[in-house]
C-alpha positions in Angstrom: -0.3 0.2 0.0 1.3 3.2 -1.1 1.5 6.3 1.3 -1.5 7.9 0.3 -3.5 5.0 0.5 -2.8 4.7 4.2 -4.8 7.9 5.5 -8.0 6.0 4.2 -6.8 2.5 4.8 -9.9 1.6 6.6 -12.2 2.7 3.7 -9.6 1.2 1.2 -10.4 -2.2 2.6 -14.3 -1.8 3.1 -13.9 -0.7 -0.9 -11.9 -4.1 -1.4 -14.8 -6.1 0.2 -17.7 -4.3 -1.3 -16.0 -5.1 -4.7 -15.4 -8.6 -3.8 -19.3 -8.5 -2.4 -20.6 -7.0 -5.9 -18.9 -9.6 -8.5 -21.4 -12.0 -7.3 -23.4 -13.8 -10.3 -25.0 -16.9 -10.9 -22.7 -17.5 -14.3 -19.5 -19.0 -12.5 -17.6 -17.8 -15.7 -18.4 -14.2 -14.7 -17.1 -14.6 -11.1 -13.7 -15.9 -12.1 -13.0 -13.3 -14.6 -13.8 -10.6 -12.2 -11.7 -12.0 -9.6 -9.1 -12.8 -11.8 -9.0 -9.2 -12.4 -9.7 -7.7 -9.1 -6.8 -9.9 -7.7 -4.3 -8.7 -10.1 -4.2 -5.4 -7.4 -3.6 -2.3 -9.4 -2.7 1.0 -7.9 -6.3 1.8 -7.8 -5.9 5.6 -7.9 -9.4 6.1 -9.2 -11.4 4.6 -6.5 -9.0 6.7 -4.0 -9.7 9.7 -5.4 -13.3 9.3 -4.1 -12.4 7.9 -0.9 -9.7 11.2 -0.5 -12.2 14.0 -1.6 -15.1 12.6 0.6 -12.7 12.6 3.6 -11.0 16.0 2.6 -14.7 17.5 2.2 -15.7 16.0 5.6 -18.4 13.6 4.4 -19.9 11.2 7.3 -22.1 8.9 4.8 -21.4 5.2 3.3 -22.2 5.7 0.3 -18.3 6.9 -0.9 -17.7 3.0 -0.4 -20.0 2.0 -3.5 -19.2 4.9 -5.1 -15.6 4.2 -5.2 -16.1 0.4 -6.2 -18.2 1.9 -9.1 -15.8 3.9 -10.3 -13.1 0.9 -10.3 -16.0 -1.4 -11.9 -15.9 1.0 -14.6 -12.6 1.6 -15.1 -11.9 -2.2 -15.1 -14.4 -2.5 -18.0 -12.5 -0.2 -20.0 -9.4 -2.3 -19.2 -11.2 -5.7 -20.8 -12.4 -3.9 -23.7 -9.4 -2.1 -24.2 -7.5 -5.6 -24.1 -9.4 -6.9 -26.6 -9.4 -4.3 -29.2 -5.6 -4.2 -29.0 -5.2 -7.4 -28.9 -3.1 -7.3 -25.7 -1.6 -10.4 -23.9 0.0 -8.9 -20.7 -1.2 -6.5 -18.0 0.4 -5.9 -14.7 2.4 -9.1 -15.4 -0.5 -11.4 -15.9 -2.0 -12.6 -19.1 -5.1 -10.5 -19.6 -8.5 -12.0 -19.7 -9.0 -11.9 -23.2 -5.7 -14.2 -23.5 -6.8 -16.4 -21.1 -10.3 -16.6 -21.4 -10.8 -15.5 -25.1 -12.4 -12.2 -26.5 -16.0 -13.2 -26.1 -16.2 -13.7 -22.3 -13.7 -10.6 -21.6 -15.8 -8.2 -23.8 -19.2 -9.5 -22.0 -17.8 -9.5 -18.6 -16.8 -6.0 -19.5 -20.6 -5.4 -20.2 -21.3 -7.3 -16.8 -19.1 -4.7 -14.6 -20.7 -1.9 -16.4 -24.2 -2.6 -15.8 -23.0 -3.8 -12.0 -21.9 -0.2 -11.7 -25.0 1.2 -13.1 -27.5 -1.1 -10.4 -24.9 0.4 -7.9 -25.2 3.7 -8.9 -29.1 3.5 -8.6 -29.2 2.2 -5.6 -27.4 5.3 -4.4 -30.2 7.1 -5.5 -28.3 10.5 -7.0 -29.6 11.4 -10.2 -26.9 14.1 -10.3 -24.3 11.4 -9.8 -25.7 8.9 -12.2 -25.6 12.3 -14.9 -21.9 12.6 -14.2 -21.4 9.2 -14.6 -23.4 8.2 -17.6 -21.9 10.9 -19.6 -18.5 10.0 -18.5 -19.0 6.4 -19.6 -20.5 7.6 -22.9 -17.3 9.9 -23.1 -14.5 6.8 -22.5 -16.5 4.9 -25.6 -15.9 7.7 -27.9 -12.2 8.1 -26.9 -11.9 4.3 -27.5 -13.5 4.7 -31.1 -11.1 7.8 -31.7 -8.0 6.3 -30.8 -9.1 3.1 -33.3 -9.8 5.4 -36.1 -6.1 7.3 -35.4 -4.0 4.0 -34.9 -1.6 3.5 -37.5 -1.9 7.0 -39.0 1.1 8.8 -38.5 -0.6 12.0 -39.3 -2.5 12.5 -35.7 -1.8 16.0 -34.1 -0.8 16.4 -30.5 -4.4 17.9 -30.5 -5.7 14.9 -31.9 -3.9 13.0 -29.1 -4.9 15.2 -26.2 -8.6 14.8 -27.1 -8.2 11.0 -27.1 -6.7 10.9 -23.8 -9.1 13.4 -22.3 -11.5 10.9 -23.2 -9.9 7.3 -22.1 -8.0 8.6 -19.1 -8.6 12.1 -17.7 -12.5 11.5 -17.8 -12.3 8.8 -15.3 -10.2 10.7 -12.7 -12.0 13.7 -12.9 -15.2 12.3 -12.6 -14.3 10.4 -9.4 -13.5 13.4 -8.1 -16.7 15.3 -9.0 -18.9 12.7 -7.7 -17.2 12.8 -4.6 -17.8 16.1 -4.4 -21.4 15.9 -5.2 -21.9 13.4 -2.7 -20.4 15.5 0.0 -22.3 18.6 -1.2 -19.3 20.5 -1.7 -19.7 23.9 -3.5 -19.9 24.5 -7.2 -16.5 26.3 -7.0 -14.8 23.2 -5.0 -16.5 20.7 -7.6 -15.2 22.4 -10.5 -12.0 22.8 -8.8 -12.0 18.8 -7.8 -12.9 18.1 -11.4 -10.1 20.0 -12.9 -7.6 18.4 -10.5 -8.6 14.9 -11.0 -8.3 16.0 -15.3 -4.8 17.2 -14.6 -3.8 14.1 -12.6 -5.6 12.1 -15.3 -3.8 13.7 -18.0 -0.1 13.2 -16.4 -0.9 9.8 -15.6 -1.3 9.3 -19.3 1.3 11.4 -20.4 3.6 9.5 -18.2 2.3 6.1 -19.0 3.3 6.9 -23.1 6.8 8.0 -22.0 7.6 4.8 -20.0 6.7 2.9 -23.3 9.6 3.9 -24.5 11.6 4.5 -21.7 10.5 1.8 -18.9 11.4 -1.7 -17.8 9.1 -4.5 -18.7 8.8 -6.0 -15.7 8.0 -3.2 -13.6 5.6 -2.0 -16.2 4.2 -5.4 -16.7 4.0 -4.8 -20.2 6.1 -5.1 -23.1 8.3 -1.9 -23.9 7.1 -0.8 -27.3 3.7 -1.9 -27.1 2.1 1.3 -28.1 4.2 1.0 -31.5 3.4 -2.6 -32.2 -0.2 -1.6 -32.0 0.2 1.5 -34.4 -0.5 4.1 -31.4 0.9 7.7 -32.4 1.7 8.9 -28.8 3.1 12.3 -27.7 6.6 11.1 -27.5 6.5 9.6 -31.6 4.6 12.7 -32.5 7.5 14.9 -31.1 10.1 12.7 -32.1 8.4 13.0 -35.8 8.6 16.8 -35.9 11.6 17.4 -34.9 13.7 14.2 -36.3 15.4 14.1 -39.7 13.4 13.6 -42.7 14.6 10.1 -42.5 14.2 9.4 -38.7 10.4 10.9 -39.2 9.5 8.8 -42.0 11.3 5.5 -40.3 8.7 6.0 -37.0 5.7 6.9 -39.7 6.4 3.4 -41.6 6.5 1.7 -37.9 3.2 3.3 -37.3 1.5 2.4 -40.3 2.8 -1.0 -40.1 2.0 -1.6 -36.3 5.7 -2.8 -36.7 7.9 -2.8 -33.6 10.8 -4.7 -35.3 12.8 -1.6 -35.2 12.2 -0.6 -31.9 15.5 0.0 -31.0 16.6 2.7 -33.7 12.8 4.4 -32.6 14.3 4.5 -29.2 17.1 6.0 -30.0 15.6 8.6 -32.3 12.7 9.5 -29.4 15.8 9.8 -27.1 18.1 12.3 -29.0 15.1 14.4 -30.0 14.0 15.0 -26.6 10.7 13.5 -27.3 10.7 11.9 -23.6 11.8 15.0 -22.1 9.0 17.1 -23.8 6.1 14.4 -22.8 7.3 14.6 -19.1 7.8 18.3 -19.2 4.3 18.4 -20.2 3.1 16.1 -17.2 4.9 17.9 -15.0 2.9 20.9 -15.8 -0.4 19.4 -15.5 0.9 18.3 -12.1 1.6 21.9 -11.2 -2.2 22.8 -12.4 -3.4 20.0 -10.0 -1.8 21.0 -7.2 -2.7 24.7 -7.4 -6.7 23.4 -7.9 -6.4 22.2 -4.4 -6.3 25.6 -2.8 -10.3 25.6 -2.5 -10.0 22.6 -0.3 -9.5 22.4 3.4 -6.0 21.9 4.6 -6.0 18.4 6.1 -4.2 15.0 5.7 -6.5 14.1 2.7 -5.9 17.2 0.7 -1.8 16.7 1.5 -2.6 13.3 0.4 -4.3 14.2 -2.7 -1.1 16.2 -3.9 0.9 13.2 -3.2 -1.0 11.7 -5.7 -0.5 14.0 -8.0 3.5 13.9 -7.6 3.0 10.4 -7.5 1.5 10.3 -11.4 4.8 11.9 -12.2 7.3 9.9 -10.5 6.2 6.7 -11.0 8.2 4.1 -12.7 5.1 1.3 -13.6 
């Protein structure tokens, strides 16, 4: 457990129990795949955002535990569908669900997790929360389609890239904070600030993730370095490298993106380094973290808001 989990350790354990309780199904395969995914662990930053936000705002109820579980179910459903679309075989150092059971069960269990999340939302009974999360899941789906459309296209711009990560990653971080603010009856200004905080943290998280794909360690990452290139994803390190490399270097990267081919990964890694593309990407992440920390100024000063600042710093400093 990371240090910023410890200030809500009891809540975090309660959420883990709630997740396992809500995975119940009469269909054994649903429970098997669901437990396999949850048992894989992960940092669970998105549900953590719910817990820290509610505690920072002095929320006294118990619905924040279900809300955190809902956020984790939505996130896990997106991972299941993502791995099928990307034909990924490893996540968090283990076989993906689609590699273990096949694409059809992985997609359908993802659908189960989405629908279970909405059942739990109905039980909370807050239309404002349902409105935010229904919009969020719709936007995530749009982001997945947009990323698919951008695949193997070296003409994708920085603006196109940021549009995808806003929908695919940043929005769920933002919404986790926003619905926690709603549950806690925060002011409109605090709600907006918290949504911005989550958005900036989520953006930084994805920027670092995309940088790690060209500088990380496969064992620590739990996936292969260069996976994004093999999937033909034009992420910011490649976009910047193509803009600032020689014509021959740019064409080498463009050809690899078009083919979804990582066979010349070592050469491309060298280009990404020498063009400063990774430093550029990490500097962009650093700017997002700075903005995230600024938005916390509207919250009470306490151990929970300090932990939220630490989460923002972790998004930048992490190695996996």
